[in-house]
Legacy VTK file of the C-alpha trace (Angstrom):
# vtk DataFile Version 3.0
C-alpha trace
ASCII
DATASET POLYDATA
POINTS 476 float
-35.898 12.853 1.063
-34.925 9.829 3.087
-33.619 8.218 -0.099
-31.238 11.004 -0.416
-29.628 11.296 3.138
-29.557 7.136 3.339
-26.057 7.165 2.121
-25.139 10.158 4.388
-26.252 8.327 7.231
-24.828 4.820 6.561
-21.451 6.446 6.051
-21.586 8.685 9.098
-22.573 5.271 11.170
-19.273 3.830 9.744
-17.204 6.148 10.830
-18.873 6.589 14.372
-18.694 2.770 14.525
-14.777 2.659 13.385
-14.208 5.637 15.988
-15.725 3.433 18.497
-13.932 0.087 17.896
-10.622 2.232 17.844
-11.111 4.223 20.848
-12.289 0.625 22.749
-9.397 -1.416 21.553
-7.135 1.456 22.357
-4.949 0.883 25.549
-1.642 2.847 26.768
1.274 0.840 25.660
3.931 0.405 28.839
6.485 -0.827 26.565
7.473 0.713 22.696
7.628 -2.552 21.337
4.083 -3.185 22.522
3.116 0.230 20.509
5.032 -1.104 17.348
4.546 -4.807 17.150
2.678 -5.891 19.821
2.883 -8.788 21.585
3.685 -10.973 18.629
1.054 -13.464 19.458
-1.337 -12.811 17.264
-3.414 -15.391 15.141
-2.603 -15.886 11.839
-5.924 -15.412 10.658
-5.573 -11.806 12.615
-2.593 -10.773 10.462
-3.454 -12.028 7.273
-6.862 -10.093 7.900
-4.681 -7.391 8.589
-2.283 -7.656 5.647
-4.748 -7.704 2.839
-6.230 -4.729 5.037
-3.235 -2.912 4.475
-2.596 -3.900 0.622
-6.163 -3.214 -0.801
-6.208 0.838 -0.237
-9.243 3.094 -1.620
-6.696 4.349 -4.142
-6.351 1.199 -5.468
-10.075 0.016 -5.921
-10.353 3.167 -7.855
-7.286 2.664 -9.651
-7.842 -0.875 -10.614
-11.546 -0.430 -11.846
-10.739 2.514 -14.422
-7.574 0.993 -15.398
-9.267 -2.493 -15.980
-11.679 -0.435 -18.440
-9.211 1.342 -19.548
-6.171 -0.837 -20.725
-8.322 -4.118 -20.743
-6.437 -7.577 -20.417
-2.615 -6.084 -19.723
-4.184 -4.668 -16.622
-5.934 -7.715 -15.760
-2.959 -9.827 -15.991
-0.881 -7.349 -14.181
-3.269 -6.644 -10.931
-4.367 -10.206 -11.156
-1.536 -12.344 -11.876
1.708 -10.116 -11.244
0.162 -8.337 -7.551
-0.861 -12.195 -6.449
2.855 -13.527 -7.471
4.414 -10.802 -5.930
3.205 -11.731 -2.246
4.086 -15.102 -2.879
7.408 -14.696 -3.557
7.696 -12.218 -0.199
6.250 -15.321 1.588
8.957 -17.732 0.101
11.772 -14.745 1.519
10.025 -15.064 5.107
12.113 -18.300 5.545
15.420 -16.260 5.477
13.998 -13.418 8.030
15.042 -15.588 11.008
17.683 -13.434 12.320
15.353 -9.823 11.738
12.205 -11.352 13.374
12.932 -9.346 16.859
13.272 -5.760 14.564
10.927 -3.230 14.813
11.172 -1.636 11.268
12.926 -1.764 7.668
15.086 0.551 8.872
16.137 -1.177 11.656
17.467 -4.580 9.856
19.474 -2.191 7.356
21.133 -0.879 10.407
21.966 -4.350 12.046
23.331 -5.363 8.214
24.640 -2.382 6.960
25.166 0.210 10.130
24.018 3.585 11.551
23.905 6.119 8.299
21.754 3.380 5.955
19.733 2.455 8.943
18.646 6.716 8.605
18.576 7.326 5.155
16.424 4.040 5.120
14.106 5.400 7.940
13.944 8.983 5.352
13.125 7.342 2.688
10.145 5.010 4.036
8.923 8.249 5.951
8.833 9.899 2.212
6.911 6.191 1.101
4.536 6.413 4.210
3.602 10.210 3.801
2.772 9.743 -0.219
0.493 6.573 0.908
-1.412 8.404 3.276
-2.204 11.246 0.957
-3.416 8.899 -1.407
-5.615 7.363 0.584
-6.981 10.855 1.636
-7.542 11.569 -1.907
-9.960 7.925 -2.331
-11.647 9.473 0.781
-12.563 12.380 -0.767
-13.578 10.936 -4.018
-15.701 8.226 -2.496
-17.420 10.777 -0.931
-17.955 12.663 -3.304
-19.035 10.412 -5.508
-21.280 7.858 -3.971
-22.923 10.713 -1.192
-24.787 14.322 -2.376
-22.846 16.930 -0.953
-21.334 19.997 -2.153
-17.612 19.990 -2.475
-17.267 21.564 1.027
-19.116 18.720 2.849
-17.603 15.991 1.103
-14.032 17.440 2.598
-15.531 17.966 5.668
-16.865 14.506 5.733
-13.094 13.204 4.805
-10.804 15.276 7.329
-13.466 13.922 10.242
-12.304 10.214 8.723
-9.114 11.536 8.648
-9.238 12.525 11.840
-10.477 9.085 13.430
-7.788 7.112 12.041
-5.146 9.419 13.563
-7.242 9.463 16.563
-7.129 5.591 17.198
-3.780 5.455 15.666
-2.524 8.394 17.944
-3.632 6.655 21.296
-3.926 2.894 20.434
-0.889 1.639 18.442
-0.701 -1.422 16.272
-3.354 -3.362 18.594
-6.291 -0.744 17.994
-4.848 -0.626 14.096
-4.982 -4.043 13.620
-8.564 -4.279 15.358
-10.194 -1.652 13.073
-8.563 -3.160 10.018
-10.187 -6.680 10.771
-13.410 -4.343 10.735
-12.590 -2.400 7.805
-11.399 -5.801 6.101
-14.862 -7.573 6.536
-16.420 -4.094 5.311
-15.108 -4.101 1.692
-14.922 -8.042 1.675
-18.650 -8.299 1.564
-19.426 -5.489 -0.407
-16.505 -5.454 -3.343
-18.496 -9.026 -4.026
-22.097 -7.779 -4.068
-21.046 -4.868 -6.155
-19.889 -6.475 -8.262
-22.898 -8.873 -8.681
-24.753 -6.132 -8.791
-22.383 -4.638 -12.128
-23.430 -8.375 -13.664
-27.429 -7.345 -13.234
-26.488 -4.364 -15.116
-25.680 -5.701 -18.204
-28.621 -7.598 -18.741
-26.355 -10.441 -20.328
-25.077 -13.689 -19.442
-21.665 -14.753 -18.681
-21.384 -16.121 -22.243
-22.477 -13.284 -23.913
-19.939 -11.143 -21.802
-17.170 -13.305 -22.602
-17.924 -13.431 -26.432
-18.422 -9.185 -26.075
-15.195 -8.441 -24.584
-13.569 -10.803 -27.345
-14.484 -8.684 -30.162
-13.050 -5.525 -28.457
-9.328 -4.979 -29.157
-7.519 -3.664 -25.927
-8.941 -7.721 -24.258
-7.590 -9.588 -27.545
-4.303 -11.351 -26.704
-3.154 -9.928 -29.385
-2.956 -6.463 -27.715
0.007 -7.853 -25.725
1.922 -8.273 -28.338
1.749 -4.773 -29.667
4.642 -2.588 -27.957
5.018 0.962 -28.127
6.419 3.307 -25.462
2.895 3.377 -23.193
2.917 -0.172 -23.574
6.926 -0.535 -22.516
5.682 1.734 -19.759
3.134 -0.881 -18.407
5.809 -3.374 -18.293
7.820 -1.328 -16.198
5.469 -0.632 -13.842
4.486 -4.729 -14.079
8.261 -5.153 -12.596
7.660 -2.839 -10.200
4.570 -4.920 -8.980
6.314 -7.675 -9.385
8.985 -7.011 -6.905
8.427 -8.644 -3.483
7.372 -5.084 -0.977
10.618 -5.136 1.038
10.225 -1.111 0.970
7.150 -0.686 2.026
7.045 -0.277 6.204
3.721 -0.916 6.945
3.774 -4.402 5.259
7.454 -5.269 6.671
5.852 -4.151 10.069
3.243 -6.814 9.507
6.041 -9.221 8.848
7.994 -8.342 12.518
4.389 -8.675 14.052
4.518 -12.338 13.485
5.513 -14.998 16.117
8.594 -16.552 13.641
9.264 -16.742 10.156
7.122 -20.082 9.722
3.862 -17.601 10.937
5.234 -15.118 8.627
5.740 -17.315 5.199
2.395 -18.829 6.175
0.102 -15.423 6.264
1.899 -14.305 3.539
1.034 -17.576 1.411
-2.619 -16.709 2.105
-2.563 -13.217 1.329
-1.235 -13.987 -2.039
-4.346 -16.708 -2.636
-6.787 -14.410 -1.335
-5.402 -11.664 -2.896
-6.354 -13.719 -6.287
-9.821 -13.968 -5.216
-10.518 -10.529 -3.826
-8.622 -8.619 -6.883
-10.601 -10.742 -9.151
-13.612 -9.296 -7.940
-12.363 -5.592 -8.347
-11.656 -6.339 -11.797
-14.863 -8.288 -12.485
-16.667 -4.425 -11.550
-14.455 -2.851 -14.242
-15.508 -5.390 -16.589
-19.240 -5.627 -16.251
-19.448 -2.162 -16.467
-17.857 -1.613 -19.771
-20.040 -4.117 -20.866
-23.063 -2.685 -19.520
-21.937 1.122 -20.892
-20.862 -0.804 -24.082
-17.499 0.738 -23.731
-18.544 4.484 -24.280
-17.978 5.478 -21.386
-14.906 7.870 -20.312
-12.420 6.005 -17.668
-13.142 8.621 -15.655
-17.045 8.455 -15.633
-17.214 4.535 -14.395
-17.675 5.796 -11.003
-20.573 7.941 -11.932
-21.914 4.930 -13.873
-21.928 2.787 -10.968
-23.595 5.589 -8.166
-26.657 5.518 -10.671
-27.358 2.184 -11.298
-27.321 1.461 -7.669
-30.006 1.687 -5.100
-29.714 3.996 -2.585
-29.081 2.157 0.460
-25.988 0.301 -1.755
-24.527 3.641 -2.618
-24.221 4.165 1.095
-22.548 0.869 1.300
-19.964 1.352 -2.032
-19.397 4.460 0.332
-18.119 3.003 2.955
-16.348 0.181 1.370
-14.077 3.164 -0.158
-13.287 4.434 3.329
-12.770 1.470 4.774
-10.137 0.302 2.429
-8.463 4.050 2.223
-8.345 4.001 6.243
-7.110 0.310 6.615
-4.390 1.430 4.356
-4.046 4.619 6.054
-3.934 3.970 9.666
-1.299 0.850 9.095
0.998 3.624 7.149
0.546 6.359 9.970
1.543 3.731 12.851
4.770 2.454 10.862
5.740 6.000 9.636
5.482 6.869 13.514
7.278 4.290 14.408
10.220 4.326 12.178
10.029 8.835 12.825
10.600 7.623 17.085
12.801 4.218 16.740
15.213 5.220 13.763
15.454 8.687 13.465
14.624 10.535 16.977
16.363 7.898 19.132
19.581 7.867 17.213
20.473 10.723 17.451
19.534 11.062 21.119
21.857 9.951 24.249
20.704 6.702 24.832
20.304 7.193 28.670
17.480 9.896 27.409
15.505 7.589 25.465
13.270 5.321 27.649
10.214 3.718 26.109
7.827 6.872 27.411
10.068 9.227 25.849
9.918 7.171 22.594
6.039 6.534 22.834
5.591 10.562 23.166
7.487 11.133 19.696
5.657 8.202 17.990
2.549 9.855 19.265
3.379 13.436 17.910
4.809 12.092 14.718
1.278 10.206 14.115
-0.350 13.721 14.684
2.089 15.542 12.717
2.220 13.126 9.652
-1.433 12.472 9.676
-2.396 16.287 9.523
0.473 17.214 6.664
-1.063 14.209 4.317
-4.552 15.558 4.918
-3.688 18.774 3.726
-1.190 17.550 0.827
-4.105 15.127 -0.293
-5.987 18.733 -1.375
-3.249 20.300 -2.978
-2.673 17.180 -5.446
-5.219 14.473 -6.958
-3.501 11.991 -9.333
-3.588 8.458 -7.939
-1.429 6.706 -10.247
1.352 9.870 -10.417
1.286 9.005 -6.737
1.472 5.611 -6.722
4.607 5.661 -9.188
5.749 8.373 -6.831
5.558 5.400 -4.221
7.412 3.103 -5.892
10.370 6.167 -6.653
10.880 6.527 -3.018
11.762 2.720 -2.048
12.549 0.408 -5.285
15.626 2.252 -5.943
17.155 2.835 -2.563
15.980 0.503 -0.060
14.598 -2.751 -1.839
17.996 -4.078 -3.550
19.844 -3.718 -0.442
17.039 -5.135 2.173
16.579 -8.418 -0.023
20.493 -8.694 -0.100
20.594 -8.407 3.449
17.776 -10.799 3.942
19.379 -13.358 1.114
22.297 -13.255 3.237
24.592 -10.588 2.349
26.372 -8.668 4.831
28.315 -5.504 3.652
29.655 -2.474 5.425
28.084 0.714 5.494
30.015 2.069 2.408
28.799 -0.910 0.167
25.516 0.220 1.387
25.894 4.034 0.725
27.137 3.546 -2.555
24.519 1.317 -3.678
21.810 3.815 -2.511
23.619 6.863 -3.790
23.475 5.138 -7.189
19.898 4.402 -7.363
18.821 7.696 -6.054
21.302 9.373 -8.763
19.716 7.077 -11.296
16.526 7.870 -11.081
17.313 11.675 -10.966
19.225 11.024 -14.621
16.398 8.510 -15.500
13.338 11.230 -14.875
15.331 14.291 -16.396
16.489 12.097 -19.925
14.547 9.547 -20.695
11.313 9.412 -18.899
11.211 13.306 -20.314
11.107 12.158 -23.439
9.689 8.888 -23.582
7.378 8.420 -20.674
8.976 5.067 -19.545
9.152 4.488 -15.691
12.840 3.727 -14.657
12.248 2.566 -11.104
12.859 -0.938 -11.581
16.394 -0.369 -13.853
17.244 2.276 -10.755
16.776 -0.613 -8.396
19.009 -3.053 -10.758
21.871 -0.386 -10.535
21.353 0.106 -7.195
21.943 -3.756 -6.430
24.938 -3.857 -9.265
26.480 -0.885 -7.779
26.605 -2.465 -3.991
27.905 -6.048 -5.587
30.695 -4.137 -7.542
31.631 -2.073 -4.378
31.859 -5.281 -2.332
33.875 -7.215 -5.120
36.281 -4.045 -5.943
37.025 -2.968 -2.634
38.696 -4.357 0.338
36.551 -5.701 2.358
36.851 -6.547 6.635
37.064 -9.717 7.852
33.196 -11.209 8.142
31.651 -9.634 4.891
29.908 -11.394 2.160
27.463 -13.533 2.253
26.457 -15.951 5.172
24.666 -18.291 3.885
LINES 1 477
476 0 1 2 3 4 5 6 7 8 9 10 11 12 13 14 15 16 17 18 19 20 21 22 23 24 25 26 27 28 29 30 31 32 33 34 35 36 37 38 39 40 41 42 43 44 45 46 47 48 49 50 51 52 53 54 55 56 57 58 59 60 61 62 63 64 65 66 67 68 69 70 71 72 73 74 75 76 77 78 79 80 81 82 83 84 85 86 87 88 89 90 91 92 93 94 95 96 97 98 99 100 101 102 103 104 105 106 107 108 109 110 111 112 113 114 115 116 117 118 119 120 121 122 123 124 125 126 127 128 129 130 131 132 133 134 135 136 137 138 139 140 141 142 143 144 145 146 147 148 149 150 151 152 153 154 155 156 157 158 159 160 161 162 163 164 165 166 167 168 169 170 171 172 173 174 175 176 177 178 179 180 181 182 183 184 185 186 187 188 189 190 191 192 193 194 195 196 197 198 199 200 201 202 203 204 205 206 207 208 209 210 211 212 213 214 215 216 217 218 219 220 221 222 223 224 225 226 227 228 229 230 231 232 233 234 235 236 237 238 239 240 241 242 243 244 245 246 247 248 249 250 251 252 253 254 255 256 257 258 259 260 261 262 263 264 265 266 267 268 269 270 271 272 273 274 275 276 277 278 279 280 281 282 283 284 285 286 287 288 289 290 291 292 293 294 295 296 297 298 299 300 301 302 303 304 305 306 307 308 309 310 311 312 313 314 315 316 317 318 319 320 321 322 323 324 325 326 327 328 329 330 331 332 333 334 335 336 337 338 339 340 341 342 343 344 345 346 347 348 349 350 351 352 353 354 355 356 357 358 359 360 361 362 363 364 365 366 367 368 369 370 371 372 373 374 375 376 377 378 379 380 381 382 383 384 385 386 387 388 389 390 391 392 393 394 395 396 397 398 399 400 401 402 403 404 405 406 407 408 409 410 411 412 413 414 415 416 417 418 419 420 421 422 423 424 425 426 427 428 429 430 431 432 433 434 435 436 437 438 439 440 441 442 443 444 445 446 447 448 449 450 451 452 453 454 455 456 457 458 459 460 461 462 463 464 465 466 467 468 469 470 471 472 473 474 475
């Protein structure tokens, strides 16, 4: 009986610890800047931990293990190499961020370069993307509790609601400081547990590493020749790989970490370390999927891999695995929640008010209400949409076709007019609608990357075809 309840006790203890840490490090910020990006004196190690905690989500863990099992070598290359390379590219872009390091959000950066209306559009799109991301993490929490803890569906949802309310609570009251400290706790939690889980799955195979490699070499999905086989399904994977390759300029929670850095050099160093640690963490996650494939003889359905895990680990580690999933989900969700609240207050609400009426106290109040409303909305939305992969692609569809191209051009030194940016954004959005209706519906190939290119090309065409005011163009 004690063994049956042990995972539940471990999960409950972790949630209580998270709440205590979040509340303990919460404080009433006196300025909105402190709430949004802190004092900009964070240690590089702290920034690396919070960025990695934000990147590695519960949904990502579930998805990566399932797809490394299902798609084999192609997914391994996508997750291991392309993801890390994307973060390395982002680190190289940080040297160009000096003009924007005083900003609080990517929407403000867009507003400084392109004007009020592109800023507002960026803010609205970023909020939509953040809600999708938070929803994904709450779904991951439901999966974690349902898989690992012996509860019925109703009880599992109650535990998930408690976890969601905990992260909403410290996000509301603590601002970025509480979010960062809890991110560090959650980062330590899942980076300790994931390698141990990989080792347990390796032990379960009963084979040596040489035998495992030999076995995988006999499986078609893990052979190099599988990369040369092209069909519409494979092209869809290529399209997704291109989306992953693009630096996360349209992710408000990641860009918020950039603005938390003291200067571009610290931001560059942070994301360089992130790219290196990403390779290691992702490697362990993918090994879990490979060892499950070998242990199950390749006979399992991809949807059953987590049930394989929970039936082949002791009760104590079943609870540890559950809190690992919860830690990854909560660390990503609270970052998205805080970044989204900052954007609502700073980039949507404040520009619509008279400047003299929007002091820091009012902006803080709006941000806290936004945190509560967005968090609760995402929690209820999560119970009506369960497809993590579809939500991932929806997140890409929000940001890449609209935000990423103008943001990348701005960081590289392009200074365009509002008209130029609006033409690009409208082109990207309309291209996404057209692609989804007439191309993806027939082929299944995602067009997010193509629509991002359409955005950038439309901006360049508008800039060079129309007369521009003095000062518009490339500043570098």
